[in-house]
Biotite code that builds the C-alpha atoms (Angstrom):
import biotite.structure as struc

atoms = struc.array([
    struc.Atom([254.146, 244.985, -8.443], chain_id="A", res_id=1, res_name="MET", atom_name="CA", element="C"),
    struc.Atom([251.012, 243.260, -7.236], chain_id="A", res_id=2, res_name="LYS", atom_name="CA", element="C"),
    struc.Atom([249.274, 243.939, -10.598], chain_id="A", res_id=3, res_name="ILE", atom_name="CA", element="C"),
    struc.Atom([252.520, 242.008, -12.098], chain_id="A", res_id=4, res_name="ASN", atom_name="CA", element="C"),
    struc.Atom([251.906, 239.497, -9.628], chain_id="A", res_id=5, res_name="SER", atom_name="CA", element="C"),
    struc.Atom([248.650, 238.670, -10.471], chain_id="A", res_id=6, res_name="LEU", atom_name="CA", element="C"),
    struc.Atom([249.016, 238.850, -13.794], chain_id="A", res_id=7, res_name="TYR", atom_name="CA", element="C"),
    struc.Atom([251.818, 236.013, -13.492], chain_id="A", res_id=8, res_name="SER", atom_name="CA", element="C"),
    struc.Atom([249.294, 234.227, -11.531], chain_id="A", res_id=9, res_name="TYR", atom_name="CA", element="C"),
    struc.Atom([246.613, 234.825, -14.555], chain_id="A", res_id=10, res_name="PHE", atom_name="CA", element="C"),
    struc.Atom([249.198, 233.469, -17.110], chain_id="A", res_id=11, res_name="LEU", atom_name="CA", element="C"),
    struc.Atom([250.038, 230.373, -14.686], chain_id="A", res_id=12, res_name="ILE", atom_name="CA", element="C"),
    struc.Atom([246.425, 229.559, -14.524], chain_id="A", res_id=13, res_name="PHE", atom_name="CA", element="C"),
    struc.Atom([245.674, 230.061, -18.280], chain_id="A", res_id=14, res_name="SER", atom_name="CA", element="C"),
    struc.Atom([248.733, 227.917, -19.385], chain_id="A", res_id=15, res_name="LEU", atom_name="CA", element="C"),
    struc.Atom([247.298, 225.318, -16.781], chain_id="A", res_id=16, res_name="LEU", atom_name="CA", element="C"),
    struc.Atom([243.328, 225.049, -18.264], chain_id="A", res_id=17, res_name="PHE", atom_name="CA", element="C"),
    struc.Atom([244.929, 224.704, -21.568], chain_id="A", res_id=18, res_name="SER", atom_name="CA", element="C"),
    struc.Atom([247.242, 221.854, -21.279], chain_id="A", res_id=19, res_name="VAL", atom_name="CA", element="C"),
    struc.Atom([244.267, 220.335, -19.574], chain_id="A", res_id=20, res_name="GLY", atom_name="CA", element="C"),
    struc.Atom([241.619, 220.815, -22.140], chain_id="A", res_id=21, res_name="THR", atom_name="CA", element="C"),
    struc.Atom([244.169, 219.499, -24.865], chain_id="A", res_id=22, res_name="LEU", atom_name="CA", element="C"),
    struc.Atom([244.864, 216.318, -22.621], chain_id="A", res_id=23, res_name="SER", atom_name="CA", element="C"),
    struc.Atom([241.133, 215.941, -22.143], chain_id="A", res_id=24, res_name="SER", atom_name="CA", element="C"),
    struc.Atom([240.547, 216.311, -26.137], chain_id="A", res_id=25, res_name="CYS", atom_name="CA", element="C"),
    struc.Atom([243.342, 213.914, -26.875], chain_id="A", res_id=26, res_name="ALA", atom_name="CA", element="C"),
    struc.Atom([241.697, 211.470, -24.172], chain_id="A", res_id=27, res_name="SER", atom_name="CA", element="C"),
    struc.Atom([238.337, 211.951, -26.221], chain_id="A", res_id=28, res_name="SER", atom_name="CA", element="C"),
    struc.Atom([239.845, 211.113, -29.291], chain_id="A", res_id=29, res_name="GLU", atom_name="CA", element="C"),
    struc.Atom([241.722, 208.302, -28.354], chain_id="A", res_id=30, res_name="THR", atom_name="CA", element="C"),
    struc.Atom([238.760, 206.790, -26.828], chain_id="A", res_id=31, res_name="THR", atom_name="CA", element="C"),
    struc.Atom([236.803, 207.263, -29.710], chain_id="A", res_id=32, res_name="THR", atom_name="CA", element="C"),
    struc.Atom([239.409, 205.845, -32.104], chain_id="A", res_id=33, res_name="GLU", atom_name="CA", element="C"),
    struc.Atom([239.273, 202.911, -29.912], chain_id="A", res_id=34, res_name="GLU", atom_name="CA", element="C"),
    struc.Atom([235.028, 202.697, -29.978], chain_id="A", res_id=35, res_name="THR", atom_name="CA", element="C"),
    struc.Atom([235.185, 203.296, -33.542], chain_id="A", res_id=36, res_name="THR", atom_name="CA", element="C"),
    struc.Atom([237.887, 200.066, -34.141], chain_id="A", res_id=37, res_name="GLU", atom_name="CA", element="C"),
    struc.Atom([236.237, 197.735, -31.653], chain_id="A", res_id=38, res_name="ASP", atom_name="CA", element="C"),
    struc.Atom([232.723, 198.465, -33.534], chain_id="A", res_id=39, res_name="ILE", atom_name="CA", element="C"),
    struc.Atom([234.650, 197.877, -36.919], chain_id="A", res_id=40, res_name="SER", atom_name="CA", element="C"),
    struc.Atom([236.123, 194.553, -35.757], chain_id="A", res_id=41, res_name="LYS", atom_name="CA", element="C"),
    struc.Atom([232.698, 193.410, -33.991], chain_id="A", res_id=42, res_name="GLU", atom_name="CA", element="C"),
    struc.Atom([231.069, 193.836, -37.662], chain_id="A", res_id=43, res_name="ILE", atom_name="CA", element="C"),
    struc.Atom([233.849, 192.030, -39.585], chain_id="A", res_id=44, res_name="THR", atom_name="CA", element="C"),
    struc.Atom([233.759, 188.989, -36.824], chain_id="A", res_id=45, res_name="GLU", atom_name="CA", element="C"),
    struc.Atom([230.150, 188.831, -37.299], chain_id="A", res_id=46, res_name="GLU", atom_name="CA", element="C"),
    struc.Atom([230.202, 189.085, -41.262], chain_id="A", res_id=47, res_name="THR", atom_name="CA", element="C"),
    struc.Atom([232.794, 186.399, -41.326], chain_id="A", res_id=48, res_name="VAL", atom_name="CA", element="C"),
    struc.Atom([231.398, 183.558, -39.765], chain_id="A", res_id=49, res_name="ASN", atom_name="CA", element="C"),
    struc.Atom([234.253, 181.009, -39.536], chain_id="A", res_id=50, res_name="THR", atom_name="CA", element="C"),
    struc.Atom([232.425, 178.242, -37.695], chain_id="A", res_id=51, res_name="ASP", atom_name="CA", element="C"),
    struc.Atom([230.123, 177.701, -40.497], chain_id="A", res_id=52, res_name="GLN", atom_name="CA", element="C"),
    struc.Atom([229.035, 174.090, -41.223], chain_id="A", res_id=53, res_name="GLU", atom_name="CA", element="C"),
    struc.Atom([229.557, 172.495, -44.478], chain_id="A", res_id=54, res_name="ALA", atom_name="CA", element="C"),
    struc.Atom([227.253, 171.306, -46.927], chain_id="A", res_id=55, res_name="PRO", atom_name="CA", element="C"),
    struc.Atom([225.881, 167.829, -46.114], chain_id="A", res_id=56, res_name="THR", atom_name="CA", element="C"),
    struc.Atom([227.616, 165.389, -48.481], chain_id="A", res_id=57, res_name="LYS", atom_name="CA", element="C"),
    struc.Atom([226.306, 161.892, -49.706], chain_id="A", res_id=58, res_name="PHE", atom_name="CA", element="C"),
    struc.Atom([227.373, 158.851, -50.700], chain_id="A", res_id=59, res_name="THR", atom_name="CA", element="C"),
    struc.Atom([225.395, 158.826, -54.023], chain_id="A", res_id=60, res_name="ASN", atom_name="CA", element="C"),
    struc.Atom([223.127, 160.996, -56.352], chain_id="A", res_id=61, res_name="LEU", atom_name="CA", element="C"),
    struc.Atom([220.140, 158.887, -55.315], chain_id="A", res_id=62, res_name="ASP", atom_name="CA", element="C"),
    struc.Atom([220.607, 159.546, -51.782], chain_id="A", res_id=63, res_name="GLU", atom_name="CA", element="C"),
    struc.Atom([220.880, 163.118, -52.186], chain_id="A", res_id=64, res_name="MET", atom_name="CA", element="C"),
    struc.Atom([217.930, 163.285, -54.286], chain_id="A", res_id=65, res_name="ILE", atom_name="CA", element="C"),
    struc.Atom([215.834, 161.885, -51.878], chain_id="A", res_id=66, res_name="ILE", atom_name="CA", element="C"),
    struc.Atom([217.125, 163.859, -48.942], chain_id="A", res_id=67, res_name="ASP", atom_name="CA", element="C"),
    struc.Atom([216.416, 166.862, -50.708], chain_id="A", res_id=68, res_name="LEU", atom_name="CA", element="C"),
    struc.Atom([212.824, 166.190, -51.393], chain_id="A", res_id=69, res_name="GLY", atom_name="CA", element="C"),
    struc.Atom([212.506, 168.326, -54.364], chain_id="A", res_id=70, res_name="ASP", atom_name="CA", element="C"),
    struc.Atom([211.634, 165.481, -56.461], chain_id="A", res_id=71, res_name="TYR", atom_name="CA", element="C"),
    struc.Atom([210.580, 162.029, -55.649], chain_id="A", res_id=72, res_name="THR", atom_name="CA", element="C"),
    struc.Atom([209.099, 158.703, -57.370], chain_id="A", res_id=73, res_name="THR", atom_name="CA", element="C"),
    struc.Atom([205.864, 158.782, -55.906], chain_id="A", res_id=74, res_name="ASP", atom_name="CA", element="C"),
    struc.Atom([204.585, 161.545, -58.184], chain_id="A", res_id=75, res_name="ASN", atom_name="CA", element="C"),
    struc.Atom([207.166, 160.508, -60.779], chain_id="A", res_id=76, res_name="ASN", atom_name="CA", element="C"),
    struc.Atom([208.976, 163.906, -61.092], chain_id="A", res_id=77, res_name="THR", atom_name="CA", element="C"),
    struc.Atom([212.152, 161.626, -60.182], chain_id="A", res_id=78, res_name="TYR", atom_name="CA", element="C"),
    struc.Atom([213.519, 158.790, -62.044], chain_id="A", res_id=79, res_name="GLU", atom_name="CA", element="C"),
    struc.Atom([217.283, 156.966, -61.331], chain_id="A", res_id=80, res_name="LYS", atom_name="CA", element="C"),
    struc.Atom([218.577, 155.667, -64.601], chain_id="A", res_id=81, res_name="VAL", atom_name="CA", element="C"),
    struc.Atom([222.198, 154.513, -63.089], chain_id="A", res_id=82, res_name="SER", atom_name="CA", element="C"),
    struc.Atom([224.327, 155.781, -60.663], chain_id="A", res_id=83, res_name="ASP", atom_name="CA", element="C"),
    struc.Atom([225.385, 158.819, -62.519], chain_id="A", res_id=84, res_name="THR", atom_name="CA", element="C"),
    struc.Atom([222.370, 159.731, -64.612], chain_id="A", res_id=85, res_name="GLN", atom_name="CA", element="C"),
    struc.Atom([218.587, 160.744, -63.985], chain_id="A", res_id=86, res_name="ILE", atom_name="CA", element="C"),
    struc.Atom([215.662, 162.204, -64.621], chain_id="A", res_id=87, res_name="ARG", atom_name="CA", element="C"),
    struc.Atom([213.724, 164.951, -63.198], chain_id="A", res_id=88, res_name="ILE", atom_name="CA", element="C"),
    struc.Atom([210.077, 166.696, -64.102], chain_id="A", res_id=89, res_name="SER", atom_name="CA", element="C"),
    struc.Atom([210.012, 169.820, -62.041], chain_id="A", res_id=90, res_name="PRO", atom_name="CA", element="C"),
    struc.Atom([205.872, 170.794, -62.342], chain_id="A", res_id=91, res_name="PRO", atom_name="CA", element="C"),
    struc.Atom([204.856, 173.624, -64.270], chain_id="A", res_id=92, res_name="VAL", atom_name="CA", element="C"),
    struc.Atom([201.565, 175.607, -64.492], chain_id="A", res_id=93, res_name="SER", atom_name="CA", element="C"),
    struc.Atom([199.098, 174.579, -66.864], chain_id="A", res_id=94, res_name="ALA", atom_name="CA", element="C"),
    struc.Atom([198.791, 178.367, -68.057], chain_id="A", res_id=95, res_name="SER", atom_name="CA", element="C"),
    struc.Atom([202.388, 178.715, -68.450], chain_id="A", res_id=96, res_name="ALA", atom_name="CA", element="C"),
    struc.Atom([204.070, 180.003, -72.103], chain_id="A", res_id=97, res_name="ASP", atom_name="CA", element="C"),
    struc.Atom([206.743, 178.425, -73.841], chain_id="A", res_id=98, res_name="GLU", atom_name="CA", element="C"),
    struc.Atom([209.114, 180.693, -72.460], chain_id="A", res_id=99, res_name="ALA", atom_name="CA", element="C"),
    struc.Atom([208.301, 179.989, -68.903], chain_id="A", res_id=100, res_name="GLN", atom_name="CA", element="C"),
    struc.Atom([208.271, 176.476, -69.424], chain_id="A", res_id=101, res_name="ILE", atom_name="CA", element="C"),
    struc.Atom([211.997, 176.510, -71.060], chain_id="A", res_id=102, res_name="GLU", atom_name="CA", element="C"),
    struc.Atom([212.904, 178.780, -68.463], chain_id="A", res_id=103, res_name="ASP", atom_name="CA", element="C"),
    struc.Atom([211.819, 176.034, -65.652], chain_id="A", res_id=104, res_name="VAL", atom_name="CA", element="C"),
    struc.Atom([213.499, 173.605, -67.371], chain_id="A", res_id=105, res_name="VAL", atom_name="CA", element="C"),
    struc.Atom([216.878, 175.519, -67.581], chain_id="A", res_id=106, res_name="LYS", atom_name="CA", element="C"),
    struc.Atom([216.721, 176.268, -63.960], chain_id="A", res_id=107, res_name="ALA", atom_name="CA", element="C"),
    struc.Atom([216.095, 172.578, -62.914], chain_id="A", res_id=108, res_name="SER", atom_name="CA", element="C"),
    struc.Atom([218.864, 171.535, -64.661], chain_id="A", res_id=109, res_name="MET", atom_name="CA", element="C"),
    struc.Atom([221.344, 173.780, -63.639], chain_id="A", res_id=110, res_name="ILE", atom_name="CA", element="C"),
    struc.Atom([220.050, 173.360, -59.939], chain_id="A", res_id=111, res_name="SER", atom_name="CA", element="C"),
    struc.Atom([220.366, 169.848, -59.845], chain_id="A", res_id=112, res_name="ILE", atom_name="CA", element="C"),
    struc.Atom([223.642, 169.894, -61.604], chain_id="A", res_id=113, res_name="ALA", atom_name="CA", element="C"),
    struc.Atom([225.297, 172.307, -58.863], chain_id="A", res_id=114, res_name="LEU", atom_name="CA", element="C"),
    struc.Atom([223.739, 170.359, -55.605], chain_id="A", res_id=115, res_name="ARG", atom_name="CA", element="C"),
    struc.Atom([225.407, 167.347, -57.431], chain_id="A", res_id=116, res_name="THR", atom_name="CA", element="C"),
    struc.Atom([229.081, 168.577, -56.893], chain_id="A", res_id=117, res_name="PHE", atom_name="CA", element="C"),
    struc.Atom([228.142, 170.523, -53.901], chain_id="A", res_id=118, res_name="ILE", atom_name="CA", element="C"),
    struc.Atom([226.728, 167.222, -51.945], chain_id="A", res_id=119, res_name="HIS", atom_name="CA", element="C"),
    struc.Atom([228.442, 164.192, -53.724], chain_id="A", res_id=120, res_name="THR", atom_name="CA", element="C"),
    struc.Atom([231.893, 163.084, -54.608], chain_id="A", res_id=121, res_name="ASP", atom_name="CA", element="C"),
    struc.Atom([230.746, 162.461, -58.586], chain_id="A", res_id=122, res_name="LEU", atom_name="CA", element="C"),
    struc.Atom([233.010, 164.004, -61.305], chain_id="A", res_id=123, res_name="ALA", atom_name="CA", element="C"),
    struc.Atom([229.971, 164.066, -64.040], chain_id="A", res_id=124, res_name="GLU", atom_name="CA", element="C"),
    struc.Atom([226.391, 163.483, -64.012], chain_id="A", res_id=125, res_name="VAL", atom_name="CA", element="C"),
    struc.Atom([223.679, 163.054, -67.018], chain_id="A", res_id=126, res_name="THR", atom_name="CA", element="C"),
    struc.Atom([220.386, 164.983, -66.243], chain_id="A", res_id=127, res_name="ILE", atom_name="CA", element="C"),
    struc.Atom([217.249, 164.798, -68.408], chain_id="A", res_id=128, res_name="LYS", atom_name="CA", element="C"),
    struc.Atom([214.802, 167.608, -67.273], chain_id="A", res_id=129, res_name="VAL", atom_name="CA", element="C"),
    struc.Atom([211.059, 166.836, -68.563], chain_id="A", res_id=130, res_name="ILE", atom_name="CA", element="C"),
    struc.Atom([208.782, 169.146, -67.354], chain_id="A", res_id=131, res_name="PRO", atom_name="CA", element="C"),
    struc.Atom([205.288, 167.913, -66.036], chain_id="A", res_id=132, res_name="GLN", atom_name="CA", element="C"),
    struc.Atom([201.980, 169.691, -66.362], chain_id="A", res_id=133, res_name="LYS", atom_name="CA", element="C"),
    struc.Atom([200.473, 170.493, -62.743], chain_id="A", res_id=134, res_name="ALA", atom_name="CA", element="C"),
    struc.Atom([196.863, 169.038, -63.506], chain_id="A", res_id=135, res_name="SER", atom_name="CA", element="C"),
    struc.Atom([194.348, 167.460, -61.341], chain_id="A", res_id=136, res_name="MET", atom_name="CA", element="C"),
    struc.Atom([192.853, 165.894, -63.974], chain_id="A", res_id=137, res_name="ASN", atom_name="CA", element="C"),
    struc.Atom([194.166, 162.267, -64.206], chain_id="A", res_id=138, res_name="PRO", atom_name="CA", element="C"),
    struc.Atom([193.307, 162.055, -67.732], chain_id="A", res_id=139, res_name="GLU", atom_name="CA", element="C"),
    struc.Atom([195.882, 164.844, -69.178], chain_id="A", res_id=140, res_name="ASP", atom_name="CA", element="C"),
    struc.Atom([199.322, 163.772, -70.470], chain_id="A", res_id=141, res_name="GLU", atom_name="CA", element="C"),
    struc.Atom([201.538, 165.560, -67.637], chain_id="A", res_id=142, res_name="LYS", atom_name="CA", element="C"),
    struc.Atom([204.875, 164.723, -69.197], chain_id="A", res_id=143, res_name="MET", atom_name="CA", element="C"),
    struc.Atom([205.789, 167.668, -71.545], chain_id="A", res_id=144, res_name="MET", atom_name="CA", element="C"),
    struc.Atom([208.180, 165.832, -73.963], chain_id="A", res_id=145, res_name="LYS", atom_name="CA", element="C"),
    struc.Atom([208.457, 168.602, -76.439], chain_id="A", res_id=146, res_name="LYS", atom_name="CA", element="C"),
    struc.Atom([210.439, 170.557, -73.840], chain_id="A", res_id=147, res_name="TYR", atom_name="CA", element="C"),
    struc.Atom([212.876, 167.735, -72.815], chain_id="A", res_id=148, res_name="THR", atom_name="CA", element="C"),
    struc.Atom([216.574, 168.837, -72.361], chain_id="A", res_id=149, res_name="GLN", atom_name="CA", element="C"),
    struc.Atom([219.473, 166.323, -71.522], chain_id="A", res_id=150, res_name="GLU", atom_name="CA", element="C"),
    struc.Atom([223.299, 166.882, -70.838], chain_id="A", res_id=151, res_name="ALA", atom_name="CA", element="C"),
    struc.Atom([226.355, 165.901, -69.342], chain_id="A", res_id=152, res_name="THR", atom_name="CA", element="C"),
    struc.Atom([227.592, 168.234, -66.924], chain_id="A", res_id=153, res_name="ILE", atom_name="CA", element="C"),
    struc.Atom([231.115, 167.856, -65.239], chain_id="A", res_id=154, res_name="THR", atom_name="CA", element="C"),
    struc.Atom([232.689, 168.791, -61.831], chain_id="A", res_id=155, res_name="ARG", atom_name="CA", element="C"),
    struc.Atom([235.129, 171.207, -63.542], chain_id="A", res_id=156, res_name="GLN", atom_name="CA", element="C"),
    struc.Atom([232.680, 173.111, -65.720], chain_id="A", res_id=157, res_name="LYS", atom_name="CA", element="C"),
    struc.Atom([230.209, 173.697, -62.636], chain_id="A", res_id=158, res_name="THR", atom_name="CA", element="C"),
    struc.Atom([233.170, 174.864, -60.653], chain_id="A", res_id=159, res_name="GLU", atom_name="CA", element="C"),
    struc.Atom([234.350, 177.360, -63.657], chain_id="A", res_id=160, res_name="GLU", atom_name="CA", element="C"),
    struc.Atom([230.872, 178.527, -63.892], chain_id="A", res_id=161, res_name="VAL", atom_name="CA", element="C"),
    struc.Atom([230.320, 179.507, -60.373], chain_id="A", res_id=162, res_name="ALA", atom_name="CA", element="C"),
    struc.Atom([233.228, 181.349, -60.148], chain_id="A", res_id=163, res_name="LYS", atom_name="CA", element="C"),
    struc.Atom([232.465, 183.290, -63.448], chain_id="A", res_id=164, res_name="LYS", atom_name="CA", element="C"),
    struc.Atom([228.809, 184.274, -62.462], chain_id="A", res_id=165, res_name="PHE", atom_name="CA", element="C"),
    struc.Atom([229.054, 184.046, -58.687], chain_id="A", res_id=166, res_name="ALA", atom_name="CA", element="C"),
    struc.Atom([232.750, 184.785, -57.928], chain_id="A", res_id=167, res_name="GLY", atom_name="CA", element="C"),
    struc.Atom([232.769, 181.973, -55.603], chain_id="A", res_id=168, res_name="THR", atom_name="CA", element="C"),
    struc.Atom([233.405, 178.168, -55.171], chain_id="A", res_id=169, res_name="ASP", atom_name="CA", element="C"),
    struc.Atom([230.584, 175.518, -54.985], chain_id="A", res_id=170, res_name="LEU", atom_name="CA", element="C"),
    struc.Atom([230.115, 174.999, -51.504], chain_id="A", res_id=171, res_name="ASN", atom_name="CA", element="C"),
    struc.Atom([229.446, 178.495, -50.884], chain_id="A", res_id=172, res_name="SER", atom_name="CA", element="C"),
    struc.Atom([226.350, 178.354, -53.176], chain_id="A", res_id=173, res_name="LEU", atom_name="CA", element="C"),
    struc.Atom([224.745, 176.896, -49.922], chain_id="A", res_id=174, res_name="VAL", atom_name="CA", element="C"),
    struc.Atom([224.362, 177.764, -46.611], chain_id="A", res_id=175, res_name="GLY", atom_name="CA", element="C"),
    struc.Atom([222.047, 180.416, -44.850], chain_id="A", res_id=176, res_name="ASN", atom_name="CA", element="C"),
    struc.Atom([220.937, 182.177, -41.539], chain_id="A", res_id=177, res_name="LYS", atom_name="CA", element="C"),
    struc.Atom([217.265, 182.118, -40.896], chain_id="A", res_id=178, res_name="ILE", atom_name="CA", element="C"),
    struc.Atom([217.434, 184.075, -37.434], chain_id="A", res_id=179, res_name="GLY", atom_name="CA", element="C"),
    struc.Atom([220.050, 182.401, -35.293], chain_id="A", res_id=180, res_name="GLU", atom_name="CA", element="C"),
    struc.Atom([219.969, 179.531, -37.356], chain_id="A", res_id=181, res_name="LEU", atom_name="CA", element="C"),
    struc.Atom([221.736, 178.333, -39.894], chain_id="A", res_id=182, res_name="PHE", atom_name="CA", element="C"),
    struc.Atom([221.084, 176.076, -42.276], chain_id="A", res_id=183, res_name="ARG", atom_name="CA", element="C"),
    struc.Atom([224.102, 174.352, -44.257], chain_id="A", res_id=184, res_name="PRO", atom_name="CA", element="C"),
    struc.Atom([221.973, 172.977, -46.943], chain_id="A", res_id=185, res_name="ASP", atom_name="CA", element="C"),
    struc.Atom([219.794, 176.210, -48.007], chain_id="A", res_id=186, res_name="MET", atom_name="CA", element="C"),
    struc.Atom([220.356, 177.667, -51.250], chain_id="A", res_id=187, res_name="PRO", atom_name="CA", element="C"),
    struc.Atom([221.641, 181.292, -51.026], chain_id="A", res_id=188, res_name="ASN", atom_name="CA", element="C"),
    struc.Atom([221.961, 184.213, -53.309], chain_id="A", res_id=189, res_name="ASP", atom_name="CA", element="C"),
    struc.Atom([225.159, 182.956, -54.736], chain_id="A", res_id=190, res_name="ASN", atom_name="CA", element="C"),
    struc.Atom([223.102, 179.950, -55.983], chain_id="A", res_id=191, res_name="LEU", atom_name="CA", element="C"),
    struc.Atom([220.436, 182.387, -57.127], chain_id="A", res_id=192, res_name="GLU", atom_name="CA", element="C"),
    struc.Atom([222.680, 184.286, -59.055], chain_id="A", res_id=193, res_name="LYS", atom_name="CA", element="C"),
    struc.Atom([223.367, 181.183, -61.297], chain_id="A", res_id=194, res_name="LEU", atom_name="CA", element="C"),
    struc.Atom([219.894, 179.757, -61.865], chain_id="A", res_id=195, res_name="ARG", atom_name="CA", element="C"),
    struc.Atom([218.270, 183.758, -61.671], chain_id="A", res_id=196, res_name="GLY", atom_name="CA", element="C"),
    struc.Atom([216.709, 184.916, -64.594], chain_id="A", res_id=197, res_name="THR", atom_name="CA", element="C"),
    struc.Atom([219.505, 187.625, -65.838], chain_id="A", res_id=198, res_name="GLN", atom_name="CA", element="C"),
    struc.Atom([222.036, 184.952, -65.891], chain_id="A", res_id=199, res_name="ASN", atom_name="CA", element="C"),
    struc.Atom([219.868, 181.954, -66.613], chain_id="A", res_id=200, res_name="LEU", atom_name="CA", element="C"),
    struc.Atom([220.889, 181.526, -70.390], chain_id="A", res_id=201, res_name="ASN", atom_name="CA", element="C"),
    struc.Atom([224.162, 181.875, -70.488], chain_id="A", res_id=202, res_name="ALA", atom_name="CA", element="C"),
    struc.Atom([224.824, 179.769, -67.497], chain_id="A", res_id=203, res_name="VAL", atom_name="CA", element="C"),
    struc.Atom([222.613, 177.067, -68.617], chain_id="A", res_id=204, res_name="PHE", atom_name="CA", element="C"),
    struc.Atom([224.696, 177.247, -72.041], chain_id="A", res_id=205, res_name="SER", atom_name="CA", element="C"),
    struc.Atom([228.138, 177.138, -70.160], chain_id="A", res_id=206, res_name="ALA", atom_name="CA", element="C"),
    struc.Atom([227.194, 174.215, -68.556], chain_id="A", res_id=207, res_name="LEU", atom_name="CA", element="C"),
    struc.Atom([225.925, 172.673, -71.240], chain_id="A", res_id=208, res_name="THR", atom_name="CA", element="C"),
    struc.Atom([228.154, 173.030, -73.907], chain_id="A", res_id=209, res_name="GLU", atom_name="CA", element="C"),
    struc.Atom([229.846, 170.233, -75.562], chain_id="A", res_id=210, res_name="LYS", atom_name="CA", element="C"),
])
């Protein structure tokens, strides 16, 4: 009789212990799931920055070129022809070969075309690119007119190109975070996809085709 009673107590104790263990495991799993969800939520919130500042808008093309500072009238790398027409002269190394010079010309035209429609409300722009040889010799002929390229590019065309080659809209081609500081007008990887070596020729052809 005593043995049966002890056995019964043992069974009850074992049952209670099992229930407690299962509850503890379930609680642990729930906590783990909640923690995972919290981490996932935090990552998503950090990745999708809804507070990003929009790119700067300029009232005209001339104002944009001056503010960006890549080309200036001081060193003859920039000339305003009209409100919608400009000439830029990107510097190239004196040792650059023909292919390298042509790539600089194409990349420069792509960059200015994209910037025009990101930072102004123009519907089209005419860009002439004449590369300029970087030389300290004042007697050197700096303008390399042999490599001149000129094209009229539309906003619609640049929007199509950005979508096709970078999978995004024009405004998303700029905006970069340096440490904790977000720079709304700084080129990012999306813009590099368009003017980088991999897509350079295809993007240039798409933008300048008539």
